[in-house]
N, CA, C and O atoms as a Maestro MAE file, in Angstrom:
{
 s_m_m2io_version
 :::
 2.0.0
}

f_m_ct {
 s_m_title
 :::
 protein
 m_atom[272] {
  # First column is atom index #
  i_m_mmod_type
  r_m_x_coord
  r_m_y_coord
  r_m_z_coord
  i_m_residue_number
  s_m_chain_name
  s_m_pdb_residue_name
  s_m_pdb_atom_name
  i_m_atomic_number
  :::
  1 25 87.177 -133.005 96.126 1 A "MET " " N  " 7
  2 3 87.332 -133.183 94.711 1 A "MET " " CA " 6
  3 2 88.688 -132.669 94.234 1 A "MET " " C  " 6
  4 15 89.334 -133.293 93.391 1 A "MET " " O  " 8
  5 25 89.110 -131.542 94.770 2 A "ASP " " N  " 7
  6 3 90.402 -131.005 94.350 2 A "ASP " " CA " 6
  7 2 91.521 -131.970 94.696 2 A "ASP " " C  " 6
  8 15 92.468 -132.123 93.926 2 A "ASP " " O  " 8
  9 25 91.421 -132.625 95.848 3 A "GLY " " N  " 7
  10 3 92.433 -133.596 96.254 3 A "GLY " " CA " 6
  11 2 92.478 -134.792 95.316 3 A "GLY " " C  " 6
  12 15 93.555 -135.269 94.959 3 A "GLY " " O  " 8
  13 25 91.308 -135.275 94.920 4 A "ALA " " N  " 7
  14 3 91.258 -136.404 93.977 4 A "ALA " " CA " 6
  15 2 91.891 -136.018 92.649 4 A "ALA " " C  " 6
  16 15 92.622 -136.804 92.047 4 A "ALA " " O  " 8
  17 25 91.608 -134.815 92.203 5 A "ALA " " N  " 7
  18 3 92.191 -134.352 90.940 5 A "ALA " " CA " 6
  19 2 93.706 -134.265 91.038 5 A "ALA " " C  " 6
  20 15 94.411 -134.629 90.097 5 A "ALA " " O  " 8
  21 25 94.215 -133.784 92.171 6 A "GLN " " N  " 7
  22 3 95.674 -133.677 92.347 6 A "GLN " " CA " 6
  23 2 96.337 -135.045 92.387 6 A "GLN " " C  " 6
  24 15 97.439 -135.221 91.868 6 A "GLN " " O  " 8
  25 25 95.665 -136.017 93.003 7 A "VAL " " N  " 7
  26 3 96.246 -137.358 93.124 7 A "VAL " " CA " 6
  27 2 96.276 -138.081 91.781 7 A "VAL " " C  " 6
  28 15 97.261 -138.747 91.461 7 A "VAL " " O  " 8
  29 25 95.226 -137.960 91.004 8 A "ILE " " N  " 7
  30 3 95.163 -138.709 89.750 8 A "ILE " " CA " 6
  31 2 95.870 -138.005 88.592 8 A "ILE " " C  " 6
  32 15 96.172 -138.636 87.579 8 A "ILE " " O  " 8
  33 25 96.131 -136.730 88.731 9 A "ARG " " N  " 7
  34 3 96.773 -135.956 87.659 9 A "ARG " " CA " 6
  35 2 98.047 -136.615 87.112 9 A "ARG " " C  " 6
  36 15 98.182 -136.727 85.893 9 A "ARG " " O  " 8
  37 25 98.990 -137.057 87.966 10 A "PRO " " N  " 7
  38 3 100.204 -137.681 87.415 10 A "PRO " " CA " 6
  39 2 99.907 -138.918 86.562 10 A "PRO " " C  " 6
  40 15 100.605 -139.171 85.580 10 A "PRO " " O  " 8
  41 25 98.887 -139.685 86.925 11 A "MET " " N  " 7
  42 3 98.538 -140.866 86.129 11 A "MET " " CA " 6
  43 2 97.989 -140.450 84.769 11 A "MET " " C  " 6
  44 15 98.324 -141.060 83.753 11 A "MET " " O  " 8
  45 25 97.158 -139.427 84.739 12 A "LEU " " N  " 7
  46 3 96.572 -138.995 83.475 12 A "LEU " " CA " 6
  47 2 97.603 -138.346 82.560 12 A "LEU " " C  " 6
  48 15 97.441 -138.328 81.340 12 A "LEU " " O  " 8
  49 25 98.646 -137.822 83.153 13 A "ASP " " N  " 7
  50 3 99.685 -137.159 82.366 13 A "ASP " " CA " 6
  51 2 100.746 -138.110 81.817 13 A "ASP " " C  " 6
  52 15 101.600 -137.697 81.033 13 A "ASP " " O  " 8
  53 25 100.701 -139.371 82.221 14 A "LEU " " N  " 7
  54 3 101.699 -140.333 81.735 14 A "LEU " " CA " 6
  55 2 101.567 -140.553 80.234 14 A "LEU " " C  " 6
  56 15 100.466 -140.572 79.686 14 A "LEU " " O  " 8
  57 25 102.696 -140.715 79.593 15 A "GLU " " N  " 7
  58 3 102.699 -141.092 78.179 15 A "GLU " " CA " 6
  59 2 102.092 -142.493 78.069 15 A "GLU " " C  " 6
  60 15 102.265 -143.310 78.974 15 A "GLU " " O  " 8
  61 25 101.386 -142.781 76.979 16 A "PRO " " N  " 7
  62 3 100.739 -144.086 76.831 16 A "PRO " " CA " 6
  63 2 101.663 -145.279 77.056 16 A "PRO " " C  " 6
  64 15 101.227 -146.304 77.580 16 A "PRO " " O  " 8
  65 25 102.909 -145.162 76.676 17 A "MET " " N  " 7
  66 3 103.809 -146.318 76.829 17 A "MET " " CA " 6
  67 2 104.083 -146.666 78.293 17 A "MET " " C  " 6
  68 15 104.563 -147.762 78.584 17 A "MET " " O  " 8
  69 25 103.788 -145.755 79.211 18 A "TYR " " N  " 7
  70 3 104.028 -145.996 80.633 18 A "TYR " " CA " 6
  71 2 102.760 -146.392 81.388 18 A "TYR " " C  " 6
  72 15 102.814 -146.618 82.597 18 A "TYR " " O  " 8
  73 25 101.655 -146.478 80.721 19 A "ARG " " N  " 7
  74 3 100.391 -146.842 81.367 19 A "ARG " " CA " 6
  75 2 100.257 -148.356 81.393 19 A "ARG " " C  " 6
  76 15 100.180 -149.005 80.350 19 A "ARG " " O  " 8
  77 25 100.231 -148.900 82.579 20 A "ASN " " N  " 7
  78 3 100.033 -150.344 82.683 20 A "ASN " " CA " 6
  79 2 98.596 -150.624 83.105 20 A "ASN " " C  " 6
  80 15 97.826 -149.697 83.351 20 A "ASN " " O  " 8
  81 25 98.243 -151.881 83.186 21 A "ASN " " N  " 7
  82 3 96.873 -152.260 83.508 21 A "ASN " " CA " 6
  83 2 96.442 -151.710 84.869 21 A "ASN " " C  " 6
  84 15 95.299 -151.280 85.024 21 A "ASN " " O  " 8
  85 25 97.337 -151.717 85.849 22 A "GLY " " N  " 7
  86 3 96.997 -151.206 87.172 22 A "GLY " " CA " 6
  87 2 96.629 -149.733 87.142 22 A "GLY " " C  " 6
  88 15 95.699 -149.309 87.829 22 A "GLY " " O  " 8
  89 25 97.334 -148.967 86.368 23 A "ILE " " N  " 7
  90 3 97.054 -147.530 86.240 23 A "ILE " " CA " 6
  91 2 95.707 -147.321 85.561 23 A "ILE " " C  " 6
  92 15 94.914 -146.484 85.994 23 A "ILE " " O  " 8
  93 25 95.453 -148.061 84.521 24 A "ILE " " N  " 7
  94 3 94.199 -147.920 83.792 24 A "ILE " " CA " 6
  95 2 93.019 -148.321 84.667 24 A "ILE " " C  " 6
  96 15 92.003 -147.626 84.695 24 A "ILE " " O  " 8
  97 25 93.146 -149.437 85.382 25 A "VAL " " N  " 7
  98 3 92.073 -149.894 86.275 25 A "VAL " " CA " 6
  99 2 91.835 -148.868 87.382 25 A "VAL " " C  " 6
  100 15 90.688 -148.577 87.721 25 A "VAL " " O  " 8
  101 25 92.903 -148.326 87.942 26 A "SER " " N  " 7
  102 3 92.766 -147.323 89.004 26 A "SER " " CA " 6
  103 2 92.036 -146.084 88.502 26 A "SER " " C  " 6
  104 15 91.171 -145.549 89.196 26 A "SER " " O  " 8
  105 25 92.374 -145.629 87.314 27 A "ALA " " N  " 7
  106 3 91.713 -144.460 86.741 27 A "ALA " " CA " 6
  107 2 90.219 -144.731 86.555 27 A "ALA " " C  " 6
  108 15 89.395 -143.858 86.829 27 A "ALA " " O  " 8
  109 25 89.870 -145.909 86.101 28 A "GLN " " N  " 7
  110 3 88.461 -146.255 85.912 28 A "GLN " " CA " 6
  111 2 87.722 -146.351 87.249 28 A "GLN " " C  " 6
  112 15 86.543 -146.005 87.333 28 A "GLN " " O  " 8
  113 25 88.405 -146.816 88.280 29 A "ARG " " N  " 7
  114 3 87.789 -146.862 89.616 29 A "ARG " " CA " 6
  115 2 87.510 -145.456 90.137 29 A "ARG " " C  " 6
  116 15 86.465 -145.210 90.738 29 A "ARG " " O  " 8
  117 25 88.428 -144.553 89.911 30 A "VAL " " N  " 7
  118 3 88.213 -143.156 90.322 30 A "VAL " " CA " 6
  119 2 87.027 -142.588 89.561 30 A "VAL " " C  " 6
  120 15 86.185 -141.902 90.141 30 A "VAL " " O  " 8
  121 25 86.957 -142.866 88.291 31 A "ARG " " N  " 7
  122 3 85.830 -142.374 87.475 31 A "ARG " " CA " 6
  123 2 84.507 -142.895 88.019 31 A "ARG " " C  " 6
  124 15 83.542 -142.140 88.133 31 A "ARG " " O  " 8
  125 25 84.457 -144.179 88.355 32 A "GLN " " N  " 7
  126 3 83.230 -144.773 88.899 32 A "GLN " " CA " 6
  127 2 82.869 -144.138 90.247 32 A "GLN " " C  " 6
  128 15 81.703 -143.837 90.504 32 A "GLN " " O  " 8
  129 25 83.875 -143.937 91.100 33 A "ALA " " N  " 7
  130 3 83.627 -143.317 92.398 33 A "ALA " " CA " 6
  131 2 83.098 -141.892 92.228 33 A "ALA " " C  " 6
  132 15 82.206 -141.467 92.963 33 A "ALA " " O  " 8
  133 25 83.637 -141.168 91.278 34 A "LEU " " N  " 7
  134 3 83.167 -139.808 91.018 34 A "LEU " " CA " 6
  135 2 81.729 -139.810 90.512 34 A "LEU " " C  " 6
  136 15 80.960 -138.902 90.827 34 A "LEU " " O  " 8
  137 25 81.366 -140.806 89.744 35 A "ALA " " N  " 7
  138 3 80.019 -140.880 89.184 35 A "ALA " " CA " 6
  139 2 78.970 -141.195 90.244 35 A "ALA " " C  " 6
  140 15 77.809 -140.817 90.092 35 A "ALA " " O  " 8
  141 25 79.361 -141.880 91.314 36 A "THR " " N  " 7
  142 3 78.409 -142.274 92.345 36 A "THR " " CA " 6
  143 2 78.513 -141.420 93.605 36 A "THR " " C  " 6
  144 15 77.747 -141.605 94.551 36 A "THR " " O  " 8
  145 25 79.438 -140.512 93.616 37 A "SER " " N  " 7
  146 3 79.652 -139.642 94.773 37 A "SER " " CA " 6
  147 2 78.541 -138.601 94.891 37 A "SER " " C  " 6
  148 15 77.896 -138.247 93.904 37 A "SER " " O  " 8
  149 25 78.331 -138.122 96.105 38 A "ARG " " N  " 7
  150 3 77.363 -137.033 96.301 38 A "ARG " " CA " 6
  151 2 77.840 -135.767 95.601 38 A "ARG " " C  " 6
  152 15 77.036 -134.895 95.270 38 A "ARG " " O  " 8
  153 25 79.128 -135.666 95.379 39 A "ALA " " N  " 7
  154 3 79.702 -134.479 94.728 39 A "ALA " " CA " 6
  155 2 79.783 -134.634 93.210 39 A "ALA " " C  " 6
  156 15 80.481 -133.864 92.550 39 A "ALA " " O  " 8
  157 25 79.080 -135.616 92.648 40 A "ARG " " N  " 7
  158 3 79.201 -135.911 91.210 40 A "ARG " " CA " 6
  159 2 78.816 -134.741 90.311 40 A "ARG " " C  " 6
  160 15 79.232 -134.682 89.154 40 A "ARG " " O  " 8
  161 25 78.026 -133.813 90.837 41 A "THR " " N  " 7
  162 3 77.627 -132.674 90.015 41 A "THR " " CA " 6
  163 2 78.588 -131.490 90.130 41 A "THR " " C  " 6
  164 15 78.423 -130.482 89.444 41 A "THR " " O  " 8
  165 25 79.590 -131.617 90.998 42 A "ALA " " N  " 7
  166 3 80.577 -130.543 91.128 42 A "ALA " " CA " 6
  167 2 81.354 -130.407 89.823 42 A "ALA " " C  " 6
  168 15 81.610 -131.397 89.139 42 A "ALA " " O  " 8
  169 25 81.719 -129.201 89.490 43 A "VAL " " N  " 7
  170 3 82.428 -128.940 88.235 43 A "VAL " " CA " 6
  171 2 83.714 -129.762 88.161 43 A "VAL " " C  " 6
  172 15 84.007 -130.351 87.120 43 A "VAL " " O  " 8
  173 25 84.481 -129.810 89.242 44 A "VAL " " N  " 7
  174 3 85.745 -130.561 89.247 44 A "VAL " " CA " 6
  175 2 85.472 -132.036 89.003 44 A "VAL " " C  " 6
  176 15 86.199 -132.675 88.242 44 A "VAL " " O  " 8
  177 25 84.442 -132.591 89.628 45 A "ALA " " N  " 7
  178 3 84.108 -134.011 89.446 45 A "ALA " " CA " 6
  179 2 83.692 -134.290 88.013 45 A "ALA " " C  " 6
  180 15 84.120 -135.283 87.425 45 A "ALA " " O  " 8
  181 25 82.872 -133.434 87.451 46 A "ARG " " N  " 7
  182 3 82.437 -133.636 86.059 46 A "ARG " " CA " 6
  183 2 83.607 -133.548 85.092 46 A "ARG " " C  " 6
  184 15 83.728 -134.368 84.182 46 A "ARG " " O  " 8
  185 25 84.473 -132.550 85.288 47 A "ASP " " N  " 7
  186 3 85.634 -132.394 84.410 47 A "ASP " " CA " 6
  187 2 86.571 -133.587 84.514 47 A "ASP " " C  " 6
  188 15 87.077 -134.080 83.505 47 A "ASP " " O  " 8
  189 25 86.796 -134.046 85.731 48 A "LEU " " N  " 7
  190 3 87.704 -135.175 85.935 48 A "LEU " " CA " 6
  191 2 87.124 -136.454 85.334 48 A "LEU " " C  " 6
  192 15 87.851 -137.229 84.713 48 A "LEU " " O  " 8
  193 25 85.830 -136.680 85.510 49 A "ARG " " N  " 7
  194 3 85.187 -137.858 84.897 49 A "ARG " " CA " 6
  195 2 85.320 -137.815 83.385 49 A "ARG " " C  " 6
  196 15 85.599 -138.834 82.754 49 A "ARG " " O  " 8
  197 25 85.123 -136.649 82.808 50 A "GLU " " N  " 7
  198 3 85.244 -136.504 81.358 50 A "GLU " " CA " 6
  199 2 86.681 -136.782 80.896 50 A "GLU " " C  " 6
  200 15 86.901 -137.463 79.894 50 A "GLU " " O  " 8
  201 25 87.627 -136.258 81.624 51 A "GLU " " N  " 7
  202 3 89.023 -136.477 81.255 51 A "GLU " " CA " 6
  203 2 89.400 -137.951 81.347 51 A "GLU " " C  " 6
  204 15 90.116 -138.468 80.489 51 A "GLU " " O  " 8
  205 25 88.920 -138.625 82.386 52 A "ILE " " N  " 7
  206 3 89.204 -140.054 82.528 52 A "ILE " " CA " 6
  207 2 88.498 -140.845 81.436 52 A "ILE " " C  " 6
  208 15 89.037 -141.842 80.954 52 A "ILE " " O  " 8
  209 25 87.307 -140.420 81.038 53 A "SER " " N  " 7
  210 3 86.565 -141.169 80.016 53 A "SER " " CA " 6
  211 2 87.276 -141.174 78.670 53 A "SER " " C  " 6
  212 15 87.103 -142.109 77.888 53 A "SER " " O  " 8
  213 25 88.068 -140.154 78.385 54 A "VAL " " N  " 7
  214 3 88.812 -140.129 77.124 54 A "VAL " " CA " 6
  215 2 90.224 -140.686 77.288 54 A "VAL " " C  " 6
  216 15 90.999 -140.718 76.332 54 A "VAL " " O  " 8
  217 25 90.554 -141.120 78.493 55 A "TYR " " N  " 7
  218 3 91.856 -141.724 78.775 55 A "TYR " " CA " 6
  219 2 91.931 -143.033 78.012 55 A "TYR " " C  " 6
  220 15 91.089 -143.908 78.216 55 A "TYR " " O  " 8
  221 25 92.912 -143.190 77.144 56 A "PRO " " N  " 7
  222 3 92.983 -144.420 76.337 56 A "PRO " " CA " 6
  223 2 92.993 -145.673 77.211 56 A "PRO " " C  " 6
  224 15 93.781 -145.766 78.153 56 A "PRO " " O  " 8
  225 25 92.127 -146.629 76.906 57 A "PRO " " N  " 7
  226 3 92.036 -147.831 77.740 57 A "PRO " " CA " 6
  227 2 93.238 -148.756 77.652 57 A "PRO " " C  " 6
  228 15 93.467 -149.559 78.557 57 A "PRO " " O  " 8
  229 25 93.992 -148.657 76.597 58 A "ARG " " N  " 7
  230 3 95.151 -149.551 76.434 58 A "ARG " " CA " 6
  231 2 96.330 -148.778 75.904 58 A "ARG " " C  " 6
  232 15 96.194 -147.799 75.169 58 A "ARG " " O  " 8
  233 25 97.489 -149.249 76.300 59 A "ARG " " N  " 7
  234 3 98.691 -148.685 75.691 59 A "ARG " " CA " 6
  235 2 98.981 -149.489 74.434 59 A "ARG " " C  " 6
  236 15 98.499 -150.611 74.280 59 A "ARG " " O  " 8
  237 25 99.749 -148.927 73.562 60 A "SER " " N  " 7
  238 3 100.092 -149.658 72.348 60 A "SER " " CA " 6
  239 2 101.061 -150.780 72.692 60 A "SER " " C  " 6
  240 15 101.785 -150.708 73.685 60 A "SER " " O  " 8
  241 25 101.066 -151.791 71.880 61 A "SER " " N  " 7
  242 3 101.952 -152.922 72.121 61 A "SER " " CA " 6
  243 2 103.407 -152.517 71.950 61 A "SER " " C  " 6
  244 15 103.741 -151.610 71.188 61 A "SER " " O  " 8
  245 25 104.250 -153.209 72.673 62 A "PHE " " N  " 7
  246 3 105.672 -152.988 72.478 62 A "PHE " " CA " 6
  247 2 106.059 -153.537 71.115 62 A "PHE " " C  " 6
  248 15 105.518 -154.555 70.685 62 A "PHE " " O  " 8
  249 25 106.970 -152.891 70.442 63 A "PRO " " N  " 7
  250 3 107.374 -153.408 69.128 63 A "PRO " " CA " 6
  251 2 108.064 -154.762 69.296 63 A "PRO " " C  " 6
  252 15 108.816 -154.982 70.245 63 A "PRO " " O  " 8
  253 25 107.795 -155.637 68.376 64 A "THR " " N  " 7
  254 3 108.442 -156.948 68.429 64 A "THR " " CA " 6
  255 2 109.673 -156.936 67.548 64 A "THR " " C  " 6
  256 15 109.718 -156.260 66.521 64 A "THR " " O  " 8
  257 25 110.654 -157.683 67.961 65 A "SER " " N  " 7
  258 3 111.869 -157.753 67.151 65 A "SER " " CA " 6
  259 2 111.630 -158.709 65.985 65 A "SER " " C  " 6
  260 15 110.881 -159.677 66.117 65 A "SER " " O  " 8
  261 25 112.253 -158.445 64.868 66 A "PRO " " N  " 7
  262 3 112.062 -159.322 63.709 66 A "PRO " " CA " 6
  263 2 112.641 -160.704 63.995 66 A "PRO " " C  " 6
  264 15 113.680 -160.839 64.641 66 A "PRO " " O  " 8
  265 25 111.954 -161.713 63.506 67 A "ARG " " N  " 7
  266 3 112.437 -163.103 63.678 67 A "ARG " " CA " 6
  267 2 113.551 -163.373 62.689 67 A "ARG " " C  " 6
  268 15 113.555 -162.884 61.559 67 A "ARG " " O  " 8
  269 25 114.467 -164.150 63.146 68 A "ARG " " N  " 7
  270 3 115.596 -164.499 62.274 68 A "ARG " " CA " 6
  271 2 115.518 -165.922 61.858 68 A "ARG " " C  " 6
  272 15 116.382 -166.398 61.122 68 A "ARG " " O  " 8
  :::
 }
 m_bond[271] {
  # First column is bond index #
  i_m_from
  i_m_to
  i_m_order
  :::
  1 1 2 1
  2 2 3 1
  3 3 4 2
  4 3 5 1
  5 5 6 1
  6 6 7 1
  7 7 8 2
  8 7 9 1
  9 9 10 1
  10 10 11 1
  11 11 12 2
  12 11 13 1
  13 13 14 1
  14 14 15 1
  15 15 16 2
  16 15 17 1
  17 17 18 1
  18 18 19 1
  19 19 20 2
  20 19 21 1
  21 21 22 1
  22 22 23 1
  23 23 24 2
  24 23 25 1
  25 25 26 1
  26 26 27 1
  27 27 28 2
  28 27 29 1
  29 29 30 1
  30 30 31 1
  31 31 32 2
  32 31 33 1
  33 33 34 1
  34 34 35 1
  35 35 36 2
  36 35 37 1
  37 37 38 1
  38 38 39 1
  39 39 40 2
  40 39 41 1
  41 41 42 1
  42 42 43 1
  43 43 44 2
  44 43 45 1
  45 45 46 1
  46 46 47 1
  47 47 48 2
  48 47 49 1
  49 49 50 1
  50 50 51 1
  51 51 52 2
  52 51 53 1
  53 53 54 1
  54 54 55 1
  55 55 56 2
  56 55 57 1
  57 57 58 1
  58 58 59 1
  59 59 60 2
  60 59 61 1
  61 61 62 1
  62 62 63 1
  63 63 64 2
  64 63 65 1
  65 65 66 1
  66 66 67 1
  67 67 68 2
  68 67 69 1
  69 69 70 1
  70 70 71 1
  71 71 72 2
  72 71 73 1
  73 73 74 1
  74 74 75 1
  75 75 76 2
  76 75 77 1
  77 77 78 1
  78 78 79 1
  79 79 80 2
  80 79 81 1
  81 81 82 1
  82 82 83 1
  83 83 84 2
  84 83 85 1
  85 85 86 1
  86 86 87 1
  87 87 88 2
  88 87 89 1
  89 89 90 1
  90 90 91 1
  91 91 92 2
  92 91 93 1
  93 93 94 1
  94 94 95 1
  95 95 96 2
  96 95 97 1
  97 97 98 1
  98 98 99 1
  99 99 100 2
  100 99 101 1
  101 101 102 1
  102 102 103 1
  103 103 104 2
  104 103 105 1
  105 105 106 1
  106 106 107 1
  107 107 108 2
  108 107 109 1
  109 109 110 1
  110 110 111 1
  111 111 112 2
  112 111 113 1
  113 113 114 1
  114 114 115 1
  115 115 116 2
  116 115 117 1
  117 117 118 1
  118 118 119 1
  119 119 120 2
  120 119 121 1
  121 121 122 1
  122 122 123 1
  123 123 124 2
  124 123 125 1
  125 125 126 1
  126 126 127 1
  127 127 128 2
  128 127 129 1
  129 129 130 1
  130 130 131 1
  131 131 132 2
  132 131 133 1
  133 133 134 1
  134 134 135 1
  135 135 136 2
  136 135 137 1
  137 137 138 1
  138 138 139 1
  139 139 140 2
  140 139 141 1
  141 141 142 1
  142 142 143 1
  143 143 144 2
  144 143 145 1
  145 145 146 1
  146 146 147 1
  147 147 148 2
  148 147 149 1
  149 149 150 1
  150 150 151 1
  151 151 152 2
  152 151 153 1
  153 153 154 1
  154 154 155 1
  155 155 156 2
  156 155 157 1
  157 157 158 1
  158 158 159 1
  159 159 160 2
  160 159 161 1
  161 161 162 1
  162 162 163 1
  163 163 164 2
  164 163 165 1
  165 165 166 1
  166 166 167 1
  167 167 168 2
  168 167 169 1
  169 169 170 1
  170 170 171 1
  171 171 172 2
  172 171 173 1
  173 173 174 1
  174 174 175 1
  175 175 176 2
  176 175 177 1
  177 177 178 1
  178 178 179 1
  179 179 180 2
  180 179 181 1
  181 181 182 1
  182 182 183 1
  183 183 184 2
  184 183 185 1
  185 185 186 1
  186 186 187 1
  187 187 188 2
  188 187 189 1
  189 189 190 1
  190 190 191 1
  191 191 192 2
  192 191 193 1
  193 193 194 1
  194 194 195 1
  195 195 196 2
  196 195 197 1
  197 197 198 1
  198 198 199 1
  199 199 200 2
  200 199 201 1
  201 201 202 1
  202 202 203 1
  203 203 204 2
  204 203 205 1
  205 205 206 1
  206 206 207 1
  207 207 208 2
  208 207 209 1
  209 209 210 1
  210 210 211 1
  211 211 212 2
  212 211 213 1
  213 213 214 1
  214 214 215 1
  215 215 216 2
  216 215 217 1
  217 217 218 1
  218 218 219 1
  219 219 220 2
  220 219 221 1
  221 221 222 1
  222 222 223 1
  223 223 224 2
  224 223 225 1
  225 225 226 1
  226 226 227 1
  227 227 228 2
  228 227 229 1
  229 229 230 1
  230 230 231 1
  231 231 232 2
  232 231 233 1
  233 233 234 1
  234 234 235 1
  235 235 236 2
  236 235 237 1
  237 237 238 1
  238 238 239 1
  239 239 240 2
  240 239 241 1
  241 241 242 1
  242 242 243 1
  243 243 244 2
  244 243 245 1
  245 245 246 1
  246 246 247 1
  247 247 248 2
  248 247 249 1
  249 249 250 1
  250 250 251 1
  251 251 252 2
  252 251 253 1
  253 253 254 1
  254 254 255 1
  255 255 256 2
  256 255 257 1
  257 257 258 1
  258 258 259 1
  259 259 260 2
  260 259 261 1
  261 261 262 1
  262 262 263 1
  263 263 264 2
  264 263 265 1
  265 265 266 1
  266 266 267 1
  267 267 268 2
  268 267 269 1
  269 269 270 1
  270 270 271 1
  271 271 272 2
  :::
 }
}
């Protein structure tokens, strides 16, 4: 569990503007794996699942330039 937390930490720490669909999907896959793992009741697994669950599912849109 500690290893999983160390690996996903950089993704969770990214500013929203740097989160792409691949990062978001990967985070959700880790959350699902933690939920079905035998270690799902471990404190680290529960904390990590909770942190991923509040991870914003989408980044905000890029600003569009005004039309001329």
